[in-house]
Structures are given as structure tokens and as C-alpha cells.
C-alpha positions as CSV (number, residue, x, y, z in Angstrom):
1,M,0.2,-0.2,-0.3
2,T,1.4,3.8,-0.9
3,T,0.8,6.4,2.0
4,I,0.1,9.8,0.3
5,D,0.6,12.4,3.1
6,L,-1.7,15.6,1.0
7,S,0.6,18.1,3.0
8,S,4.0,17.1,1.5
9,L,1.7,18.4,-1.9
10,Y,2.6,21.8,-0.6
11,A,5.2,21.3,2.4
12,T,7.2,24.2,0.5
13,D,5.1,26.5,0.6
14,G,3.1,25.8,3.8
15,T,0.1,26.2,2.5
16,A,-1.9,24.7,0.4
17,R,-2.6,27.2,-2.9
18,L,-5.9,26.8,-5.1
19,V,-3.9,28.2,-8.3
20,N,-1.5,25.5,-7.3
21,L,-3.9,21.9,-7.3
22,D,-3.0,20.4,-10.5
23,E,0.3,20.6,-9.4
24,Y,-1.0,19.1,-6.1
25,V,-2.4,16.6,-8.2
26,A,-0.1,15.9,-10.6
27,K,2.5,14.9,-7.7
28,A,0.0,12.0,-5.9
29,K,-1.0,10.1,-9.3
30,E,3.3,9.9,-10.2
31,T,3.4,8.6,-6.1
32,A,0.8,6.1,-6.3
33,V,1.0,3.2,-7.5
34,S,-1.3,2.4,-11.0
35,G,-3.7,-0.9,-9.6
36,G,-1.9,-0.6,-6.7
37,D,-3.7,0.3,-2.8
38,V,-3.8,3.9,-1.8
39,T,-3.5,6.0,2.0
40,L,-4.4,9.1,1.6
41,T,-3.3,11.3,5.3
42,G,-2.3,14.5,6.9
43,P,-3.7,17.5,7.6
44,A,-5.0,19.5,4.0
45,P,-8.1,21.1,2.6
46,V,-10.9,19.3,2.0
47,W,-10.8,20.6,-1.8
48,L,-7.6,18.5,-1.8
49,Y,-8.3,15.5,-0.7
50,L,-11.8,15.6,-2.8
51,R,-10.0,16.5,-5.4
52,V,-7.0,13.5,-5.8
53,A,-9.4,10.9,-5.0
54,H,-10.7,11.8,-7.7
55,A,-7.8,11.9,-9.7
56,L,-6.8,8.0,-8.3
57,H,-9.9,6.9,-9.6
58,G,-9.4,4.7,-12.2
59,L,-5.8,4.4,-11.4
60,C,-5.4,2.5,-8.7
61,R,-8.0,-0.7,-7.0
62,K,-8.2,0.7,-3.4
63,L,-8.4,4.3,-2.0
64,V,-8.2,4.6,1.6
65,Y,-8.5,7.7,3.8
66,T,-7.2,7.7,7.6
67,S,-6.2,9.7,10.4
68,P,-5.9,9.6,14.1
69,V,-9.6,9.8,15.2
70,S,-11.4,8.5,12.3
71,G,-9.0,5.0,11.1
72,D,-9.4,3.6,7.9
73,V,-12.1,4.8,5.9
74,V,-12.9,2.7,2.7
75,I,-13.8,5.4,0.1
76,F,-13.4,3.2,-3.0
77,D,-12.6,-0.5,-3.6
78,H,-12.3,-2.5,-7.4
79,T,-11.3,-5.5,-6.0
80,P,-12.3,-8.4,-8.0
């Protein structure tokens, strides 16, 4: 399973910015293993989570969100 800490996508700036959304999505897609399982985590705005999740649909087999509060939440699972 590949884990993507979304805060790492905007770490150099320190603040997630909508103007950089395409860049964040491209980085997430580069990190995700095609056909693999991916976990999203880390402090990030909801719009970033939603856009990355949408971009990874069809690329990865299973997408999970995790946080200390929620634990694992399956977003989608296309495991046969």
C-alpha cells in the first residue's frame, strides 16, 4: 500500500493554494502505484482531498482515507 500525506504536496509553500491544484494532483498521481492500493492522510483542505481522490479513481484499485480520529475509511475498492 502506498501512503500519500497530502500535506507533503504543499510542504515547500506551507499553505495549500488552489492555484497549485494541478501540480498537487500530478504529484499524487506520480506517487500512486497504478492498480495498487493507496491511503490518503495528513492535514490538508477538504478540496485537496476531494480532487486527489477523484484523480486517483480509475488509477488505483483501492483508496483509503485515514486519520487518528477516524481510523481507516474506504473511499472505493475495486478489488475483484
